[in-house]
Backbone bond lengths (Angstrom), bond angles and torsions (degrees), N, CA, C in turn:
res aa  C-N    CA-C-N  psi(-1)  N-CA   C-N-CA  omega(-1)  CA-C   N-CA-C  phi
1 M - - - 1.461 - - 1.510 110.58 -
2 D 1.321 118.63 -41.28 1.448 121.52 179.85 1.551 111.47 -62.64
3 D 1.353 115.30 -35.54 1.432 118.69 178.69 1.537 111.63 -61.89
4 K 1.317 116.11 -42.83 1.429 120.78 -179.95 1.526 110.36 -65.24
5 K 1.328 117.93 -42.63 1.461 122.45 179.48 1.546 109.08 -63.20
6 G 1.318 116.49 -46.21 1.448 120.10 178.02 1.496 113.46 -62.45
7 T 1.290 116.53 -40.86 1.452 121.46 179.31 1.525 109.92 -64.86
8 S 1.328 117.03 -42.24 1.443 120.14 178.31 1.522 110.91 -65.25
9 A 1.302 117.47 -40.11 1.481 121.46 178.48 1.522 109.62 -64.09
10 T 1.296 115.83 -43.83 1.458 120.51 178.53 1.503 111.71 -61.50
11 R 1.334 117.77 -42.05 1.471 120.56 177.92 1.532 109.92 -63.31
12 A 1.295 115.98 -41.00 1.499 119.37 -179.55 1.512 109.71 -64.19
13 K 1.333 119.24 -44.46 1.479 122.34 178.29 1.506 109.28 -62.02
14 N 1.322 117.61 -45.44 1.451 119.32 -178.20 1.525 112.07 -63.26
15 K 1.336 116.40 -38.68 1.458 121.64 178.36 1.556 109.41 -63.35
16 Y 1.316 115.38 -45.38 1.480 119.40 178.73 1.512 111.60 -60.85
17 N 1.358 115.10 -48.62 1.460 120.21 -179.76 1.539 111.96 -59.77
18 A 1.303 116.01 -43.00 1.477 120.23 179.93 1.518 112.14 -61.88
19 A 1.340 117.37 -34.82 1.430 121.60 -178.13 1.567 112.60 -80.60
20 N 1.317 116.11 -24.31 1.462 119.88 -171.90 1.510 117.35 -116.08
21 Y 1.287 118.49 -7.01 1.479 121.68 -176.16 1.516 110.86 -137.08
22 D 1.334 115.61 147.71 1.455 122.55 169.53 1.535 105.49 -98.23
23 R 1.325 116.10 148.76 1.476 119.53 -179.46 1.538 108.36 -106.71
24 L 1.321 113.22 140.38 1.479 120.95 173.50 1.514 107.36 -118.52
25 Y 1.311 115.85 144.49 1.483 119.60 -178.14 1.540 106.91 -126.78
26 P 1.309 119.07 73.64 1.457 120.20 179.31 1.532 110.16 -72.69
27 Y 1.319 115.95 138.18 1.467 121.52 174.97 1.530 106.69 -103.79
28 V 1.318 115.96 134.56 1.469 120.09 179.54 1.525 106.59 -127.85
29 A 1.324 114.87 157.55 1.454 121.38 -179.75 1.528 108.87 -63.88
30 K 1.326 115.68 149.10 1.455 121.60 178.88 1.530 108.86 -52.49
31 G 1.309 115.92 135.81 1.441 123.26 178.89 1.530 115.02 91.41
32 R 1.342 117.25 -21.41 1.444 121.09 -178.70 1.534 112.00 -70.73
33 K 1.340 116.37 -34.35 1.453 119.63 -178.81 1.521 110.54 -58.75
34 E 1.310 118.81 -42.57 1.445 122.85 179.92 1.545 109.97 -62.53
35 I 1.320 116.17 -40.44 1.469 119.84 177.49 1.511 110.96 -62.72
36 Y 1.325 116.57 -44.39 1.474 120.45 -180.00 1.524 111.45 -66.31
37 E 1.334 116.46 -38.63 1.473 119.29 179.03 1.532 109.67 -66.56
38 A 1.293 118.11 -39.10 1.507 120.44 -179.74 1.514 108.47 -66.65
39 A 1.355 118.73 -41.17 1.432 119.73 179.34 1.544 112.09 -65.50
40 A 1.313 115.44 -39.78 1.464 120.20 178.08 1.536 110.40 -63.36
41 K 1.317 116.11 -43.57 1.449 120.91 179.76 1.532 111.29 -63.14
42 A 1.334 116.43 -41.61 1.456 122.47 178.56 1.510 110.36 -62.76
43 A 1.312 116.47 -31.77 1.493 120.70 178.92 1.510 111.90 -86.47
44 G 1.339 117.37 -0.93 1.462 121.00 -179.22 1.494 112.87 70.88
45 M 1.332 117.93 32.04 1.460 121.96 -178.58 1.514 110.46 -126.35
46 S 1.306 115.63 161.61 1.459 121.05 170.12 1.534 105.91 -74.69
47 L 1.305 116.16 160.29 1.461 121.20 176.60 1.510 109.65 -59.67
48 N 1.324 118.26 -42.26 1.465 122.20 179.52 1.536 110.06 -59.83
49 D 1.334 117.29 -49.37 1.465 120.00 -179.73 1.501 111.98 -62.82
50 Y 1.337 116.34 -38.41 1.448 121.58 179.88 1.552 111.68 -62.20
51 I 1.318 114.95 -44.36 1.448 119.96 -179.99 1.516 110.08 -67.31
52 I 1.325 119.11 -43.41 1.454 122.37 -179.52 1.547 109.26 -64.15
53 T 1.295 117.97 -42.10 1.482 122.16 177.47 1.510 110.18 -59.50
54 A 1.330 116.72 -46.75 1.442 121.18 -179.14 1.534 112.04 -60.35
55 I 1.314 115.61 -43.09 1.474 120.45 -179.72 1.551 109.27 -64.96
56 E 1.320 116.52 -46.48 1.461 120.13 -178.75 1.542 112.28 -63.73
57 E 1.358 116.24 -37.96 1.450 119.20 177.05 1.531 111.68 -64.07
58 K 1.326 115.83 -39.66 1.457 120.75 177.91 1.520 110.50 -64.78
59 L 1.313 117.79 -42.53 1.471 120.29 175.79 1.510 111.74 -58.80
60 K 1.329 117.59 -40.98 1.458 120.59 179.50 1.544 110.04 -65.21
61 R 1.320 117.21 -43.90 1.454 120.76 178.93 1.507 112.40 -60.82
62 E 1.340 116.09 -33.03 1.468 120.44 179.72 1.500 112.11 -91.43
63 N 1.343 116.98 13.30 1.434 124.19 179.55 1.524 113.55 56.42
64 A 1.307 114.71 33.27 1.459 120.44 174.54 1.531 107.36 -100.41
65 E 1.285 115.71 150.32 1.462 120.35 -177.30 1.516 109.05 -82.69
66 P 1.364 119.12 118.61 1.436 120.25 176.00 1.543 109.63 -68.39
67 P 1.310 116.49 148.82 1.462 119.00 179.48 1.521 112.74 -61.25
68 Q 1.307 115.16 140.00 1.464 121.38 177.62 1.512 110.39 -85.87
69 E 1.330 114.76 144.08 1.479 119.88 178.17 1.494 110.77 -81.83
């Protein structure tokens, strides 16, 4: 029974995510992921938030408009 409930919950989350988010699949050189994860942890952020923040800061420096939520 728990498997069915979990599977249903997972399907619901996947459906929500597909409707509300775009996915990016950046490839990084071996070993870089651990460096990025450590930097994110030191900043008190998830790796996802760390990457998004870095991208938005670069957009601001380049006078590009970051996407609005």
